[in-house]
VOGU-3710 file (C-alpha; in Angstrom, 3 decimals, decimal comma):
1> xxxxxxxxxx> 0,214/-6,007/-11,553  -3,505/-5,879/-10,723  -3,516/-4,791/-7,064  -6,894/-5,561/-5,502  -6,244/-5,028/-1,759  -3,610/-3,285/0,332  -3,410/-3,166/4,110  -1,102/-0,364/5,215  0,274/0,760/8,580  -0,131/4,552/8,449
11> xxxxxxxxxx> 0,654/7,318/10,955  -0,589/10,894/11,052  -0,211/13,833/13,405  -2,910/14,210/16,060  -4,236/17,410/14,499  -3,854/16,878/10,750  -5,217/15,436/8,527  -8,684/14,530/9,726  -9,420/10,855/9,072  -12,350/11,826/6,829
21> xxxxxxxxxx> -10,031/13,986/4,709  -7,492/11,148/4,469  -10,232/8,719/3,376  -11,408/11,206/0,758  -7,862/11,571/-0,635  -7,425/7,796/-0,806  -10,866/7,331/-2,386  -9,853/9,579/-5,271  -6,983/7,313/-6,357  -7,397/5,363/-9,608
31> xxxxxxxxxx> -8,684/1,844/-8,992  -9,796/2,440/-5,382  -13,363/1,294/-4,762  -13,405/1,091/-0,945  -11,399/2,440/1,996  -11,407/1,359/5,649  -9,392/3,344/8,204  -9,155/1,945/11,733  -7,353/3,841/14,490  -5,093/1,391/16,313
41> xxxxxxxxxx> -3,012/3,645/18,533  -3,025/7,214/19,849  -0,202/8,936/21,682  0,638/12,560/22,458  1,692/13,508/18,923  0,574/10,773/16,504  -2,308/8,527/15,527  -1,533/5,018/14,227  -3,988/3,515/11,747  -4,606/0,388/9,715
51> xxxxxxxxxx> -5,716/1,486/6,249  -7,356/-1,155/4,047  -7,924/-0,267/0,402  -9,782/-2,474/-2,070  -10,497/-2,096/-5,754  -9,313/-3,221/-9,153  -5,982/-2,072/-10,547  -5,114/0,185/-7,598  -2,381/2,658/-8,571  0,096/2,119/-5,709
61> xxxxxxxxxx> 2,319/5,107/-6,541  -0,715/7,414/-6,688  -2,000/5,913/-3,430  1,272/6,694/-1,638  1,274/10,204/-3,046  -2,334/10,787/-1,936  -1,544/9,628/1,612  1,617/11,726/1,854  -0,013/14,784/0,261  -2,771/14,589/2,871
71> xxxxxxxxxx> -0,119/14,762/5,615  0,220/11,120/6,687  3,021/8,583/6,227  3,046/4,874/5,302  5,188/2,804/7,676  4,687/-0,574/6,024  2,628/-2,723/3,686  1,084/-5,408/5,897  -0,872/-7,208/3,165  -1,159/-7,125/-0,599
81> xxxxxxxxxx> -3,585/-9,104/-2,753  -3,245/-9,068/-6,521  -4,543/-11,052/-9,459  -7,944/-11,796/-10,921  -9,744/-12,282/-7,594  -9,423/-11,698/-3,854  -8,004/-14,450/-1,676  -8,918/-14,229/2,002  -6,247/-15,012/4,571  -6,636/-18,479/6,056
91> xxxx> -4,687/-18,958/9,295  -2,581/-22,104/9,451  -3,535/-24,726/12,014  -0,593/-25,857/14,127
//
């Protein structure tokens, strides 16, 4: 499957890893061309983040390993886009 975008809910400890280090680990994964990390929540011990990764043929297993090796954990996959092109989310009108 040609994974082109993943949006992940990721947590890390307050002290480790630094967000720059996490982005560098993710950027080294095969197929990754861009990384966006947005902090969404901070509490006493953890930092919650939305991590968006785009590229062509992203190696999902290697991506998970890079995140976990850096000291963070993936809670969920919130979006996946695969195929020959990117499809932007279009909200439904109700």
